[in-house]
Biopython code that builds the backbone (N, CA, C, O; Angstrom):
import numpy as np
from Bio.PDB.StructureBuilder import StructureBuilder

atoms = [
    (1, "UNK", "N", (-22.986, -50.175, -13.116)),
    (1, "UNK", "CA", (-22.830, -48.829, -13.665)),
    (1, "UNK", "C", (-21.358, -48.596, -13.997)),
    (1, "UNK", "O", (-20.477, -48.931, -13.205)),
    (2, "UNK", "N", (-21.103, -48.033, -15.142)),
    (2, "UNK", "CA", (-19.714, -47.815, -15.543)),
    (2, "UNK", "C", (-19.115, -46.607, -14.822)),
    (2, "UNK", "O", (-19.813, -45.678, -14.417)),
    (3, "UNK", "N", (-17.815, -46.665, -14.684)),
    (3, "UNK", "CA", (-17.093, -45.585, -14.016)),
    (3, "UNK", "C", (-17.026, -44.362, -14.928)),
    (3, "UNK", "O", (-16.913, -44.506, -16.145)),
    (4, "UNK", "N", (-17.094, -43.191, -14.368)),
    (4, "UNK", "CA", (-17.047, -41.955, -15.149)),
    (4, "UNK", "C", (-15.717, -41.866, -15.896)),
    (4, "UNK", "O", (-14.661, -42.164, -15.339)),
    (5, "UNK", "N", (-15.783, -41.452, -17.158)),
    (5, "UNK", "CA", (-14.573, -41.343, -17.967)),
    (5, "UNK", "C", (-13.840, -40.038, -17.713)),
    (5, "UNK", "O", (-12.610, -40.004, -17.716)),
    (6, "UNK", "N", (-14.579, -38.978, -17.497)),
    (6, "UNK", "CA", (-13.965, -37.660, -17.321)),
    (6, "UNK", "C", (-14.096, -37.244, -15.856)),
    (6, "UNK", "O", (-15.024, -37.659, -15.161)),
    (7, "UNK", "N", (-13.165, -36.429, -15.406)),
    (7, "UNK", "CA", (-13.142, -36.040, -13.993)),
    (7, "UNK", "C", (-14.429, -35.363, -13.571)),
    (7, "UNK", "O", (-14.813, -35.479, -12.407)),
    (8, "UNK", "N", (-15.114, -34.662, -14.462)),
    (8, "UNK", "CA", (-16.318, -33.930, -14.076)),
    (8, "UNK", "C", (-17.599, -34.749, -14.216)),
    (8, "UNK", "O", (-18.673, -34.266, -13.859)),
    (9, "UNK", "N", (-17.513, -35.968, -14.724)),
    (9, "UNK", "CA", (-18.704, -36.815, -14.856)),
    (9, "UNK", "C", (-19.261, -37.257, -13.510)),
    (9, "UNK", "O", (-20.417, -37.671, -13.423)),
    (10, "UNK", "N", (-18.452, -37.172, -12.462)),
    (10, "UNK", "CA", (-18.874, -37.637, -11.139)),
    (10, "UNK", "C", (-19.931, -36.739, -10.514)),
    (10, "UNK", "O", (-20.720, -37.199, -9.688)),
    (11, "UNK", "N", (-19.959, -35.474, -10.891)),
    (11, "UNK", "CA", (-20.920, -34.522, -10.332)),
    (11, "UNK", "C", (-21.865, -34.086, -11.449)),
    (11, "UNK", "O", (-21.426, -33.457, -12.411)),
    (12, "UNK", "N", (-23.159, -34.412, -11.338)),
    (12, "UNK", "CA", (-24.089, -34.101, -12.429)),
    (12, "UNK", "C", (-24.194, -32.610, -12.747)),
    (12, "UNK", "O", (-24.382, -32.242, -13.907)),
    (13, "UNK", "N", (-24.078, -31.759, -11.751)),
    (13, "UNK", "CA", (-24.158, -30.321, -11.993)),
    (13, "UNK", "C", (-22.922, -29.835, -12.732)),
    (13, "UNK", "O", (-23.021, -29.064, -13.686)),
    (14, "UNK", "N", (-21.768, -30.288, -12.288)),
    (14, "UNK", "CA", (-20.521, -29.923, -12.949)),
    (14, "UNK", "C", (-20.506, -30.457, -14.381)),
    (14, "UNK", "O", (-20.078, -29.759, -15.301)),
    (15, "UNK", "N", (-20.965, -31.675, -14.569)),
    (15, "UNK", "CA", (-21.021, -32.278, -15.903)),
    (15, "UNK", "C", (-21.919, -31.449, -16.827)),
    (15, "UNK", "O", (-21.539, -31.140, -17.957)),
    (16, "UNK", "N", (-23.095, -31.097, -16.348)),
    (16, "UNK", "CA", (-24.021, -30.321, -17.167)),
    (16, "UNK", "C", (-23.442, -28.945, -17.505)),
    (16, "UNK", "O", (-23.567, -28.475, -18.636)),
    (17, "UNK", "N", (-22.811, -28.302, -16.520)),
    (17, "UNK", "CA", (-22.234, -26.973, -16.751)),
    (17, "UNK", "C", (-21.154, -27.039, -17.829)),
    (17, "UNK", "O", (-21.115, -26.189, -18.718)),
    (18, "UNK", "N", (-20.289, -28.031, -17.757)),
    (18, "UNK", "CA", (-19.209, -28.131, -18.740)),
    (18, "UNK", "C", (-19.723, -28.554, -20.107)),
    (18, "UNK", "O", (-19.184, -28.121, -21.126)),
    (19, "UNK", "N", (-20.746, -29.383, -20.151)),
    (19, "UNK", "CA", (-21.335, -29.747, -21.446)),
    (19, "UNK", "C", (-21.991, -28.526, -22.096)),
    (19, "UNK", "O", (-21.848, -28.308, -23.299)),
    (20, "UNK", "N", (-22.705, -27.736, -21.305)),
    (20, "UNK", "CA", (-23.299, -26.508, -21.838)),
    (20, "UNK", "C", (-22.225, -25.533, -22.286)),
    (20, "UNK", "O", (-22.353, -24.901, -23.335)),
    (21, "UNK", "N", (-21.173, -25.410, -21.498)),
    (21, "UNK", "CA", (-20.074, -24.518, -21.853)),
    (21, "UNK", "C", (-19.459, -24.936, -23.182)),
    (21, "UNK", "O", (-19.127, -24.085, -24.007)),
    (22, "UNK", "N", (-19.307, -26.220, -23.391)),
    (22, "UNK", "CA", (-18.722, -26.739, -24.635)),
    (22, "UNK", "C", (-19.536, -26.299, -25.853)),
    (22, "UNK", "O", (-18.973, -26.083, -26.926)),
    (23, "UNK", "N", (-20.840, -26.167, -25.697)),
    (23, "UNK", "CA", (-21.724, -25.836, -26.813)),
    (23, "UNK", "C", (-21.879, -24.339, -27.052)),
    (23, "UNK", "O", (-22.526, -23.931, -28.017)),
    (24, "UNK", "N", (-21.297, -23.523, -26.192)),
    (24, "UNK", "CA", (-21.453, -22.076, -26.286)),
    (24, "UNK", "C", (-20.560, -21.489, -27.375)),
    (24, "UNK", "O", (-19.550, -22.086, -27.747)),
    (25, "UNK", "N", (-20.944, -20.298, -27.890)),
    (25, "UNK", "CA", (-20.061, -19.596, -28.829)),
    (25, "UNK", "C", (-18.779, -19.162, -28.117)),
    (25, "UNK", "O", (-18.742, -19.072, -26.890)),
    (26, "UNK", "N", (-17.745, -18.898, -28.886)),
    (26, "UNK", "CA", (-16.427, -18.624, -28.300)),
    (26, "UNK", "C", (-16.428, -17.406, -27.380)),
    (26, "UNK", "O", (-15.697, -17.409, -26.389)),
    (27, "UNK", "N", (-17.214, -16.366, -27.661)),
    (27, "UNK", "CA", (-17.210, -15.195, -26.778)),
    (27, "UNK", "C", (-17.812, -15.530, -25.414)),
    (27, "UNK", "O", (-17.341, -15.035, -24.390)),
    (28, "UNK", "N", (-18.840, -16.361, -25.395)),
    (28, "UNK", "CA", (-19.434, -16.783, -24.128)),
    (28, "UNK", "C", (-18.463, -17.673, -23.365)),
    (28, "UNK", "O", (-18.338, -17.564, -22.146)),
    (29, "UNK", "N", (-17.778, -18.553, -24.087)),
    (29, "UNK", "CA", (-16.791, -19.412, -23.430)),
    (29, "UNK", "C", (-15.654, -18.584, -22.857)),
    (29, "UNK", "O", (-15.134, -18.907, -21.788)),
    (30, "UNK", "N", (-15.261, -17.528, -23.545)),
    (30, "UNK", "CA", (-14.193, -16.661, -23.035)),
    (30, "UNK", "C", (-14.618, -15.995, -21.732)),
    (30, "UNK", "O", (-13.827, -15.921, -20.791)),
    (31, "UNK", "N", (-15.849, -15.514, -21.665)),
    (31, "UNK", "CA", (-16.356, -14.902, -20.429)),
    (31, "UNK", "C", (-16.380, -15.930, -19.303)),
    (31, "UNK", "O", (-16.028, -15.622, -18.164)),
    (32, "UNK", "N", (-16.795, -17.148, -19.624)),
    (32, "UNK", "CA", (-16.840, -18.209, -18.616)),
    (32, "UNK", "C", (-15.433, -18.550, -18.136)),
    (32, "UNK", "O", (-15.211, -18.768, -16.945)),
    (33, "UNK", "N", (-14.492, -18.593, -19.065)),
    (33, "UNK", "CA", (-13.103, -18.879, -18.691)),
    (33, "UNK", "C", (-12.578, -17.811, -17.739)),
    (33, "UNK", "O", (-11.900, -18.128, -16.762)),
    (34, "UNK", "N", (-12.888, -16.550, -18.019)),
    (34, "UNK", "CA", (-12.460, -15.465, -17.126)),
    (34, "UNK", "C", (-13.014, -15.671, -15.728)),
    (34, "UNK", "O", (-12.305, -15.495, -14.738)),
    (35, "UNK", "N", (-14.287, -16.045, -15.651)),
    (35, "UNK", "CA", (-14.913, -16.281, -14.353)),
    (35, "UNK", "C", (-14.215, -17.428, -13.617)),
    (35, "UNK", "O", (-13.876, -17.310, -12.439)),
    (36, "UNK", "N", (-14.007, -18.529, -14.326)),
    (36, "UNK", "CA", (-13.391, -19.699, -13.696)),
    (36, "UNK", "C", (-11.978, -19.378, -13.240)),
    (36, "UNK", "O", (-11.539, -19.845, -12.188)),
    (37, "UNK", "N", (-11.265, -18.582, -14.028)),
    (37, "UNK", "CA", (-9.886, -18.250, -13.674)),
    (37, "UNK", "C", (-9.797, -17.420, -12.396)),
    (37, "UNK", "O", (-8.747, -17.384, -11.754)),
    (38, "UNK", "N", (-10.879, -16.760, -12.025)),
    (38, "UNK", "CA", (-10.882, -16.015, -10.763)),
    (38, "UNK", "C", (-10.727, -16.953, -9.568)),
    (38, "UNK", "O", (-10.380, -16.522, -8.469)),
    (39, "UNK", "N", (-10.986, -18.229, -9.795)),
    (39, "UNK", "CA", (-10.770, -19.222, -8.732)),
    (39, "UNK", "C", (-9.295, -19.318, -8.362)),
    (39, "UNK", "O", (-8.945, -19.778, -7.275)),
    (40, "UNK", "N", (-8.436, -18.877, -9.278)),
    (40, "UNK", "CA", (-6.990, -18.966, -9.056)),
    (40, "UNK", "C", (-6.583, -18.323, -7.741)),
    (40, "UNK", "O", (-5.673, -18.796, -7.059)),
    (41, "UNK", "N", (-7.261, -17.253, -7.396)),
    (41, "UNK", "CA", (-6.943, -16.547, -6.153)),
    (41, "UNK", "C", (-7.197, -17.418, -4.930)),
    (41, "UNK", "O", (-6.650, -17.159, -3.858)),
    (42, "UNK", "N", (-8.027, -18.452, -5.085)),
    (42, "UNK", "CA", (-8.416, -19.283, -3.948)),
    (42, "UNK", "C", (-7.737, -20.649, -3.952)),
    (42, "UNK", "O", (-8.022, -21.483, -3.093)),
    (43, "UNK", "N", (-6.850, -20.884, -4.904)),
    (43, "UNK", "CA", (-6.211, -22.195, -5.034)),
    (43, "UNK", "C", (-4.735, -22.077, -4.677)),
    (43, "UNK", "O", (-4.086, -21.086, -5.013)),
    (44, "UNK", "N", (-4.213, -23.081, -4.003)),
    (44, "UNK", "CA", (-2.831, -23.057, -3.513)),
    (44, "UNK", "C", (-1.802, -23.107, -4.644)),
    (44, "UNK", "O", (-2.122, -23.507, -5.764)),
    (45, "UNK", "N", (-0.573, -22.702, -4.350)),
    (45, "UNK", "CA", (0.507, -22.620, -5.339)),
    (45, "UNK", "C", (0.841, -23.971, -5.960)),
    (45, "UNK", "O", (1.177, -24.029, -7.143)),
    (46, "UNK", "N", (0.760, -25.049, -5.203)),
    (46, "UNK", "CA", (1.071, -26.365, -5.781)),
    (46, "UNK", "C", (0.061, -26.765, -6.839)),
    (46, "UNK", "O", (0.402, -27.439, -7.810)),
    (47, "UNK", "N", (-1.177, -26.350, -6.651)),
    (47, "UNK", "CA", (-2.212, -26.609, -7.641)),
    (47, "UNK", "C", (-1.904, -25.827, -8.915)),
    (47, "UNK", "O", (-2.066, -26.342, -10.021)),
    (48, "UNK", "N", (-1.464, -24.592, -8.756)),
    (48, "UNK", "CA", (-1.108, -23.764, -9.916)),
    (48, "UNK", "C", (0.020, -24.426, -10.704)),
    (48, "UNK", "O", (0.002, -24.418, -11.935)),
    (49, "UNK", "N", (0.987, -24.991, -10.013)),
    (49, "UNK", "CA", (2.097, -25.665, -10.684)),
    (49, "UNK", "C", (1.585, -26.846, -11.515)),
    (49, "UNK", "O", (1.987, -27.008, -12.667)),
    (50, "UNK", "N", (0.709, -27.664, -10.945)),
    (50, "UNK", "CA", (0.137, -28.799, -11.683)),
    (50, "UNK", "C", (-0.663, -28.311, -12.877)),
    (50, "UNK", "O", (-0.673, -28.945, -13.932)),
    (51, "UNK", "N", (-1.336, -27.177, -12.703)),
    (51, "UNK", "CA", (-2.123, -26.590, -13.776)),
    (51, "UNK", "C", (-1.241, -26.264, -14.976)),
    (51, "UNK", "O", (-1.580, -26.617, -16.105)),
    (52, "UNK", "N", (-0.123, -25.601, -14.747)),
    (52, "UNK", "CA", (0.754, -25.229, -15.851)),
    (52, "UNK", "C", (1.406, -26.440, -16.498)),
    (52, "UNK", "O", (1.660, -26.430, -17.703)),
    (53, "UNK", "N", (1.681, -27.475, -15.726)),
    (53, "UNK", "CA", (2.203, -28.718, -16.305)),
    (53, "UNK", "C", (1.179, -29.331, -17.257)),
    (53, "UNK", "O", (1.539, -29.813, -18.331)),
    (54, "UNK", "N", (-0.078, -29.314, -16.872)),
    (54, "UNK", "CA", (-1.146, -29.860, -17.704)),
    (54, "UNK", "C", (-1.305, -29.045, -18.976)),
    (54, "UNK", "O", (-1.450, -29.606, -20.062)),
    (55, "UNK", "N", (-1.277, -27.726, -18.846)),
    (55, "UNK", "CA", (-1.407, -26.863, -20.022)),
    (55, "UNK", "C", (-0.291, -27.169, -21.015)),
    (55, "UNK", "O", (-0.541, -27.316, -22.211)),
    (56, "UNK", "N", (0.927, -27.263, -20.523)),
    (56, "UNK", "CA", (2.068, -27.549, -21.383)),
    (56, "UNK", "C", (1.902, -28.904, -22.068)),
    (56, "UNK", "O", (2.235, -29.055, -23.244)),
    (57, "UNK", "N", (1.396, -29.864, -21.346)),
    (57, "UNK", "CA", (1.244, -31.220, -21.876)),
    (57, "UNK", "C", (0.183, -31.304, -22.978)),
    (57, "UNK", "O", (0.389, -31.994, -23.977)),
    (58, "UNK", "N", (-0.945, -30.613, -22.808)),
    (58, "UNK", "CA", (-2.089, -30.813, -23.697)),
    (58, "UNK", "C", (-2.328, -29.721, -24.739)),
    (58, "UNK", "O", (-2.999, -29.984, -25.737)),
    (59, "UNK", "N", (-1.818, -28.534, -24.551)),
    (59, "UNK", "CA", (-2.164, -27.429, -25.448)),
    (59, "UNK", "C", (-1.897, -27.785, -26.907)),
    (59, "UNK", "O", (-0.759, -28.044, -27.298)),
    (60, "UNK", "N", (-2.951, -27.792, -27.693)),
    (60, "UNK", "CA", (-2.859, -28.078, -29.115)),
    (60, "UNK", "C", (-2.599, -29.534, -29.446)),
    (60, "UNK", "O", (-2.497, -29.886, -30.622)),
    (61, "UNK", "N", (-2.490, -30.390, -28.439)),
    (61, "UNK", "CA", (-2.144, -31.794, -28.671)),
    (61, "UNK", "C", (-3.242, -32.756, -28.237)),
    (61, "UNK", "O", (-3.291, -33.892, -28.708)),
    (62, "UNK", "N", (-4.110, -32.317, -27.357)),
    (62, "UNK", "CA", (-5.111, -33.220, -26.800)),
    (62, "UNK", "C", (-6.342, -33.340, -27.675)),
    (62, "UNK", "O", (-6.504, -32.621, -28.661)),
    (63, "UNK", "N", (-7.200, -34.264, -27.291)),
    (63, "UNK", "CA", (-8.436, -34.518, -28.028)),
    (63, "UNK", "C", (-9.667, -33.909, -27.366)),
    (63, "UNK", "O", (-10.777, -34.034, -27.884)),
    (64, "UNK", "N", (-9.476, -33.250, -26.224)),
    (64, "UNK", "CA", (-10.629, -32.676, -25.520)),
    (64, "UNK", "C", (-11.082, -31.408, -26.241)),
    (64, "UNK", "O", (-10.287, -30.753, -26.915)),
    (65, "UNK", "N", (-12.346, -31.069, -26.098)),
    (65, "UNK", "CA", (-12.912, -29.936, -26.832)),
    (65, "UNK", "C", (-12.229, -28.624, -26.499)),
    (65, "UNK", "O", (-12.326, -27.682, -27.285)),
    (66, "UNK", "N", (-11.554, -28.522, -25.389)),
    (66, "UNK", "CA", (-10.934, -27.260, -24.984)),
    (66, "UNK", "C", (-9.420, -27.237, -25.160)),
    (66, "UNK", "O", (-8.782, -26.247, -24.799)),
    (67, "UNK", "N", (-8.832, -28.290, -25.699)),
    (67, "UNK", "CA", (-7.376, -28.376, -25.794)),
    (67, "UNK", "C", (-6.734, -27.394, -26.781)),
    (67, "UNK", "O", (-5.525, -27.171, -26.712)),
    (68, "UNK", "N", (-7.492, -26.815, -27.679)),
    (68, "UNK", "CA", (-6.912, -25.879, -28.646)),
    (68, "UNK", "C", (-6.990, -24.427, -28.206)),
    (68, "UNK", "O", (-6.547, -23.532, -28.925)),
    (69, "UNK", "N", (-7.542, -24.193, -27.048)),
    (69, "UNK", "CA", (-7.683, -22.829, -26.525)),
    (69, "UNK", "C", (-6.937, -22.755, -25.190)),
    (69, "UNK", "O", (-7.415, -23.289, -24.189)),
    (70, "UNK", "N", (-5.765, -22.096, -25.165)),
    (70, "UNK", "CA", (-4.953, -22.094, -23.933)),
    (70, "UNK", "C", (-5.667, -21.479, -22.733)),
    (70, "UNK", "O", (-5.453, -21.923, -21.605)),
    (71, "UNK", "N", (-6.499, -20.482, -22.947)),
    (71, "UNK", "CA", (-7.229, -19.872, -21.832)),
    (71, "UNK", "C", (-8.270, -20.858, -21.301)),
    (71, "UNK", "O", (-8.452, -20.986, -20.091)),
    (72, "UNK", "N", (-8.949, -21.550, -22.211)),
    (72, "UNK", "CA", (-9.963, -22.509, -21.790)),
    (72, "UNK", "C", (-9.309, -23.697, -21.092)),
    (72, "UNK", "O", (-9.856, -24.204, -20.114)),
    (73, "UNK", "N", (-8.142, -24.156, -21.575)),
    (73, "UNK", "CA", (-7.429, -25.231, -20.872)),
    (73, "UNK", "C", (-7.160, -24.802, -19.435)),
    (73, "UNK", "O", (-7.422, -25.551, -18.494)),
    (74, "UNK", "N", (-6.639, -23.602, -19.277)),
    (74, "UNK", "CA", (-6.307, -23.104, -17.937)),
    (74, "UNK", "C", (-7.557, -23.039, -17.066)),
    (74, "UNK", "O", (-7.531, -23.445, -15.904)),
    (75, "UNK", "N", (-8.650, -22.526, -17.628)),
    (75, "UNK", "CA", (-9.887, -22.392, -16.856)),
    (75, "UNK", "C", (-10.434, -23.758, -16.436)),
    (75, "UNK", "O", (-10.791, -23.953, -15.275)),
    (76, "UNK", "N", (-10.499, -24.689, -17.364)),
    (76, "UNK", "CA", (-11.060, -26.006, -17.053)),
    (76, "UNK", "C", (-10.165, -26.760, -16.080)),
    (76, "UNK", "O", (-10.662, -27.423, -15.170)),
    (77, "UNK", "N", (-8.856, -26.667, -16.260)),
    (77, "UNK", "CA", (-7.941, -27.335, -15.334)),
    (77, "UNK", "C", (-8.030, -26.712, -13.937)),
    (77, "UNK", "O", (-7.954, -27.420, -12.934)),
    (78, "UNK", "N", (-8.191, -25.397, -13.875)),
    (78, "UNK", "CA", (-8.361, -24.723, -12.588)),
    (78, "UNK", "C", (-9.607, -25.274, -11.895)),
    (78, "UNK", "O", (-9.593, -25.554, -10.697)),
    (79, "UNK", "N", (-10.668, -25.424, -12.659)),
    (79, "UNK", "CA", (-11.903, -25.964, -12.104)),
    (79, "UNK", "C", (-11.703, -27.413, -11.659)),
    (79, "UNK", "O", (-12.198, -27.814, -10.606)),
    (80, "UNK", "N", (-10.982, -28.194, -12.458)),
    (80, "UNK", "CA", (-10.754, -29.607, -12.127)),
    (80, "UNK", "C", (-9.968, -29.756, -10.829)),
    (80, "UNK", "O", (-10.222, -30.671, -10.046)),
    (81, "UNK", "N", (-9.023, -28.861, -10.604)),
    (81, "UNK", "CA", (-8.154, -28.964, -9.429)),
    (81, "UNK", "C", (-8.737, -28.297, -8.182)),
    (81, "UNK", "O", (-8.189, -28.440, -7.089)),
    (82, "UNK", "N", (-9.825, -27.582, -8.339)),
    (82, "UNK", "CA", (-10.465, -26.920, -7.202)),
    (82, "UNK", "C", (-11.141, -27.965, -6.310)),
    (82, "UNK", "O", (-11.479, -29.055, -6.771)),
    (83, "UNK", "N", (-11.335, -27.629, -5.037)),
    (83, "UNK", "CA", (-12.058, -28.543, -4.140)),
    (83, "UNK", "C", (-13.482, -28.781, -4.659)),
    (83, "UNK", "O", (-14.064, -27.896, -5.286)),
    (84, "UNK", "N", (-14.046, -29.965, -4.403)),
    (84, "UNK", "CA", (-15.387, -30.304, -4.914)),
    (84, "UNK", "C", (-16.463, -29.263, -4.603)),
    (84, "UNK", "O", (-17.306, -28.972, -5.451)),
    (85, "UNK", "N", (-16.437, -28.710, -3.412)),
    (85, "UNK", "CA", (-17.449, -27.701, -3.055)),
    (85, "UNK", "C", (-17.327, -26.478, -3.966)),
    (85, "UNK", "O", (-18.335, -25.928, -4.411)),
    (86, "UNK", "N", (-16.097, -26.058, -4.241)),
    (86, "UNK", "CA", (-15.870, -24.919, -5.124)),
    (86, "UNK", "C", (-16.258, -25.264, -6.562)),
    (86, "UNK", "O", (-16.794, -24.418, -7.278)),
    (87, "UNK", "N", (-15.990, -26.504, -6.991)),
    (87, "UNK", "CA", (-16.391, -26.942, -8.329)),
    (87, "UNK", "C", (-17.898, -26.805, -8.500)),
    (87, "UNK", "O", (-18.387, -26.277, -9.499)),
    (88, "UNK", "N", (-18.612, -27.291, -7.504)),
    (88, "UNK", "CA", (-20.077, -27.272, -7.580)),
    (88, "UNK", "C", (-20.610, -25.841, -7.573)),
    (88, "UNK", "O", (-21.523, -25.514, -8.331)),
    (89, "UNK", "N", (-20.046, -24.996, -6.725)),
    (89, "UNK", "CA", (-20.471, -23.600, -6.669)),
    (89, "UNK", "C", (-20.222, -22.925, -8.023)),
    (89, "UNK", "O", (-21.092, -22.218, -8.532)),
    (90, "UNK", "N", (-19.049, -23.140, -8.597)),
    (90, "UNK", "CA", (-18.721, -22.551, -9.892)),
    (90, "UNK", "C", (-19.643, -23.096, -10.975)),
    (90, "UNK", "O", (-20.089, -22.344, -11.842)),
    (91, "UNK", "N", (-19.934, -24.398, -10.935)),
    (91, "UNK", "CA", (-20.811, -25.005, -11.932)),
    (91, "UNK", "C", (-22.214, -24.419, -11.865)),
    (91, "UNK", "O", (-22.820, -24.135, -12.899)),
    (92, "UNK", "N", (-22.733, -24.237, -10.654)),
    (92, "UNK", "CA", (-24.064, -23.646, -10.509)),
    (92, "UNK", "C", (-24.105, -22.223, -11.054)),
    (92, "UNK", "O", (-25.040, -21.855, -11.765)),
    (93, "UNK", "N", (-23.100, -21.427, -10.724)),
    (93, "UNK", "CA", (-23.049, -20.056, -11.230)),
    (93, "UNK", "C", (-22.900, -20.040, -12.743)),
    (93, "UNK", "O", (-23.500, -19.208, -13.424)),
    (94, "UNK", "N", (-22.105, -20.955, -13.264)),
    (94, "UNK", "CA", (-21.897, -21.046, -14.701)),
    (94, "UNK", "C", (-23.193, -21.434, -15.407)),
    (94, "UNK", "O", (-23.530, -20.865, -16.446)),
    (95, "UNK", "N", (-23.921, -22.399, -14.849)),
    (95, "UNK", "CA", (-25.209, -22.793, -15.428)),
    (95, "UNK", "C", (-26.183, -21.632, -15.460)),
    (95, "UNK", "O", (-26.851, -21.395, -16.466)),
    (96, "UNK", "N", (-26.259, -20.910, -14.353)),
    (96, "UNK", "CA", (-27.166, -19.755, -14.306)),
    (96, "UNK", "C", (-26.777, -18.708, -15.336)),
    (96, "UNK", "O", (-27.638, -18.147, -16.013)),
    (97, "UNK", "N", (-25.497, -18.447, -15.455)),
    (97, "UNK", "CA", (-25.014, -17.460, -16.408)),
    (97, "UNK", "C", (-25.286, -17.895, -17.849)),
    (97, "UNK", "O", (-25.734, -17.092, -18.667)),
    (98, "UNK", "N", (-25.014, -19.162, -18.157)),
    (98, "UNK", "CA", (-25.248, -19.666, -19.511)),
    (98, "UNK", "C", (-26.730, -19.672, -19.844)),
    (98, "UNK", "O", (-27.124, -19.378, -20.972)),
    (99, "UNK", "N", (-27.548, -20.008, -18.855)),
    (99, "UNK", "CA", (-28.993, -20.000, -19.066)),
    (99, "UNK", "C", (-29.486, -18.591, -19.332)),
    (99, "UNK", "O", (-30.305, -18.375, -20.225)),
    (100, "UNK", "N", (-28.993, -17.628, -18.562)),
    (100, "UNK", "CA", (-29.376, -16.229, -18.749)),
    (100, "UNK", "C", (-28.927, -15.742, -20.133)),
    (100, "UNK", "O", (-29.676, -15.043, -20.816)),
    (101, "UNK", "N", (-27.729, -16.104, -20.540)),
    (101, "UNK", "CA", (-27.204, -15.714, -21.832)),
    (101, "UNK", "C", (-28.070, -16.284, -22.953)),
    (101, "UNK", "O", (-28.317, -15.615, -23.957)),
    (102, "UNK", "N", (-28.528, -17.519, -22.776)),
    (102, "UNK", "CA", (-29.381, -18.173, -23.759)),
    (102, "UNK", "C", (-30.725, -17.451, -23.873)),
    (102, "UNK", "O", (-31.228, -17.244, -24.977)),
    (103, "UNK", "N", (-31.301, -17.070, -22.739)),
    (103, "UNK", "CA", (-32.576, -16.344, -22.726)),
    (103, "UNK", "C", (-32.408, -14.977, -23.374)),
    (103, "UNK", "O", (-33.269, -14.541, -24.138)),
    (104, "UNK", "N", (-31.303, -14.296, -23.074)),
    (104, "UNK", "CA", (-31.053, -12.966, -23.635)),
    (104, "UNK", "C", (-30.911, -12.997, -25.146)),
    (104, "UNK", "O", (-31.348, -12.060, -25.813)),
    (105, "UNK", "N", (-30.320, -14.036, -25.705)),
    (105, "UNK", "CA", (-30.121, -14.103, -27.157)),
    (105, "UNK", "C", (-31.372, -14.543, -27.890)),
    (105, "UNK", "O", (-31.472, -14.349, -29.101)),
    (106, "UNK", "N", (-32.333, -15.134, -27.182)),
    (106, "UNK", "CA", (-33.572, -15.546, -27.814)),
    (106, "UNK", "C", (-34.521, -14.365, -28.024)),
    (106, "UNK", "O", (-35.402, -14.426, -28.882)),
    (107, "UNK", "N", (-34.352, -13.313, -27.262)),
    (107, "UNK", "CA", (-35.288, -12.166, -27.339)),
    (107, "UNK", "C", (-34.664, -11.003, -28.038)),
    (107, "UNK", "O", (-35.301, -9.961, -28.192)),
]
sb = StructureBuilder()
sb.init_structure("model")
sb.init_model(0)
sb.init_chain("A")
sb.init_seg("    ")
for serial, (resi, resn, name, xyz) in enumerate(atoms, 1):
    if name == "N":
        sb.init_residue(resn, " ", resi, " ")
    sb.init_atom(name, np.array(xyz, "f"), 0.0, 1.0, " ", f" {name:<3s}", serial, name[0])
structure = sb.get_structure()
């Protein structure tokens, strides 16, 4: 089995949540980014420092689907740097929210 290419490929729930998020319209992604950014209150200052270094490095320069949106970069990096348990909890909530949003727009 090949090694996961992206940091979130290791957790199937996190992978699915981020893949679904990638396919969402920009307003839904903005709401999701706001939710993920609330994790900031629970993450240590050194993690925040690494987060801003990453944003500076990739904003508008990277090839990832979220590299052109500074808020989304911050949200995804915050999620990446969070402890695995918090990643999974956020991914589950994000999946539920995206699923609900999908059902609401179908009716």
